[in-house]
N, C-alpha and C positions, 0 to 999 in steps of 0.2 A: 247290843249289836256286836257281832264278832268281827275281829280284825281280818281284813282282806288285803292281799297284795295283788296289784294288777300288773300284767305284762302285756305289751303290745308286740305283735308279730306282723310284719308287712310282707306281702307277696309270698314267695317260696320259703321265706324264713320260718313260716309256720310248720314246715315239714319236720322240724325238730321236736314238735309236740303233737304230731299227727296221730300217733298211736293212742295217746292220752285222750285226745279229742274224740276219736272214734269210740274208745271204751266208754267215755262219759255218755256219748250219744246212745250207745247200746243200752246202757243202764236206764237212761231217761225214757227211752221208747220201748222198754221191756214190759209194758203194762197194756191192758186193753184200752182202747181198741187197736193199738198199734202193733202189739206183739203178734207175730206170725204174718203180718202184712209185708209182702216183698218190698213195697215202696219204702218201708221204714227199716229194712234190714241194715245192719251195720255195714255190710259190704257195699250196698247200693249207696248209702250215705258217703262212704269213703270215696267212691267214684265221683260223686257230685262235688265233694269237698276238694279233691285233687283238681278237678276241672276249674273250680272257682279260684284256686291259687294263682292261676294264670290271668285272671280277669283284672281289668283296670281297677286300681284302688283297693285291691283285696287287703283285708286286715282281720286278724283274730285278736281279741282281747280276752285274756284268761284271768280268772279270779282264783286265788289260792288262800287257804287257811292252814297255817302251820305246814306249809309246803305241799299240801294236798290240793289237787284241782277240784274246786267245788262248782265251777260253772264257767261258761264262756259265751262270747258273741263272735260271730263272723259276718262279714258283709263286703260289698263291693260298690263301686260307683255304678249306678243303674245304667245298663245299656238301653238307650232310648228305643231300640228296636226289639227289646225282649218281648216274646210272644204274649206272656201274661199281661204285661204292661199295655201293649197295643190292644189286647182284647177288651180293655176297659173303654176304649173309644172316647166318645165325648163326655163320659162321666169323669174323666180326668180334668181337674181345673186347668184352665189355659196357662196360668202362671207356673203350674207344676210341669205341664208338658214342655213349656219353653225352658224351664230349668233342666229337665231331663235332656233335652236336645243340646244344652250347653254343658252337660256333664256335671250338673250341680245338684244331683239327687243321690243320696246314699241309700242303698238297698240293704237293709238289715236282714240277712238271709236266715240266721239262726240265733236264738238266744235261749240258753238252757242252764238250769241249775240242777245238780244231782239231787235225787230225792231226799237224802238225809239233811240237806241244807236249804230246803224250800221254806217259804213263809218267814224269812229272816231279812227281807229287803235286798238280798244279793242280786236278784234279777234287775231290780231298778238301778242299783248302784253300777252294775255292769253296763246297762243301757246308757246311763248318763256318762260314765267314763268314756264310752265309745263315741256316742253322738256328739257330745260337747267338744270333742277334739277333732272332729272331721272338718275338712275344708268345705264340704257340701252343706249349704244351709238347710236343705230339705231332707227329710228321711221318709222312706217308704218301707213297708213290710207286708207280708201276707201272713194271715193267721188262720189256722184251720178253724172253720166256722163253728164247730162244736167244742172247741177247746176252751171251756168256760173260764178257767183261771186267767188265761191270756186275754180272752175277750173282755173280761172285767178290768184287767190291769191297763191295757193299752189306752182306752179312752180316758182313764184317770191321768195317764201320763201326757195327754194332749192329742192323741191320734184320733183321726176321723176316718170312718169307713167311706170309701168311694166306689161307686159302681156296684155291679152285681157279683155274684160268686164266680170265681175263676178256678182254673186248674193249671198246674205247672206242666203236667203230662197226662196222657189218657189214663194212666194207672194211679195218678195221685188223687188224694182227697180234694174236696172243694175248700177253697180259701176265700176269705174276705181280704181285699186289698185295703190298706190303710195308709194314711199320709200324716206326717207331723210337720206343721208349718215351722218356718224359722223362728227362733226365739229372740 
């Protein structure tokens, strides 16, 4: 297992590593089927990331090996009125809906590891470093339905799929919504 150093950036403090985050994103999504899709363009991601910086509970956690960014997570406190969340309707367990209304659900928006560092447990370590330190007891995320490595990992980590496939925007791919109960 390689040595990893984690750093936490809350709110707009993440701007100091913004260029690195976007560059890592561009590298991770430079493969089929994402390459060439405008939804996955680095510029589009940068806009989404900048918008997220202002959201309640925003945090980025970076992982570095020998000073080099190898991966990161970012997320926010789930807005209970988020369209993708609402689109799940009654498929959302009542206790998770109530937790979202109370601001007690963390929405893990992105988790990525640069290609040269995959399959070394870094994604799981980043996840745990982030989720275990959050005030919110519940965690939710959306996973591109055909991203098989993630679809295999998240259930092993305790996530359960809820509801049917959702989209974040008309131009986005389809996702499965998942929830991780409190530990």
